[in-house]
N, C-alpha and C positions, 0 to 999 in steps of 0.2 A: 487511412484516416485523413480527413480534411485538415489543412493547415490552419483554418480559421472557422469560427462558428461552433466549435465543440464546447458543450456546457458540462458534460460529465463523461467518464469512461467506465467501462466494465472490465475489470482485471481479475484474472486468476493469479493470486499472489502466493508464492511459496517461500517459506523460510527453511533453510537447511544448514546444517553444521553450526548451530549456535553454540557458543562457548559457555553460556550461562543460561539459567532459566530466565524467561522474560516475556515481553510482548512487543508487537509491531503495530504501529498506527499508520494508516494511509490517510492523508488529509489533503484538502485543497491547499495549494501553494500560498504562502503569505498570510494565512489566518491563524488565530490562536489554536494551539493544540487541544483537541477534545480530551475529555476524561474517560474515553472508552477505547478499547483496542479492537483491531480487526483480526489478529492472530495471537494466541497465547501458546507458548512452547516451553519445553524442558531442554536442558543442555543435551546436545547430540541428536535431538529429534528433528524430523522433517514433517512440516505441517503446511497445509494449503487452505485457502478460503477464497470464495468469490466475493469481490469488493466492488461496489459502485461508489464512485467518489467524484464530486464536482471538480472541474478544471478551472484554475484561475491563471490568467496570463499564459495559457497553453501548458501548464505544469501541474503536477501533484507532488507531494512531499512524503517521503518514507521516514519514519522515526523508530529506531530500535532503542529500547530503554536501557539496555545493559549489555556488556560484553560485545562480541562481534558475531555476525551471521552473514551467510550468503542469502541474498533476496533475489527471487526470480519473479518477474511480472509479465504475464502473457495477456496481451490486449485481446478481449473477446468481442468488444463492440463499443459504440459511443452514442451519445445523444447530442443533438444539435438544436439550436433555437429555430 
């Protein structure tokens, strides 16, 4: 992936080993958290989803609303200006 000029990334995001039912939000770095989730999961479940998210300052943010979970993000591609 280029170090500059990336406007969005395509990620396969997986949540595994969550301790509680919840949801994960993948969002552009530094912006207000949206009211929609990218993955919903039950305690102990492994769930994945393909996510396209804008990149701000070269970063994205992951937010887990409750408990703890392992999060795996595989980069599948990116968009440039």
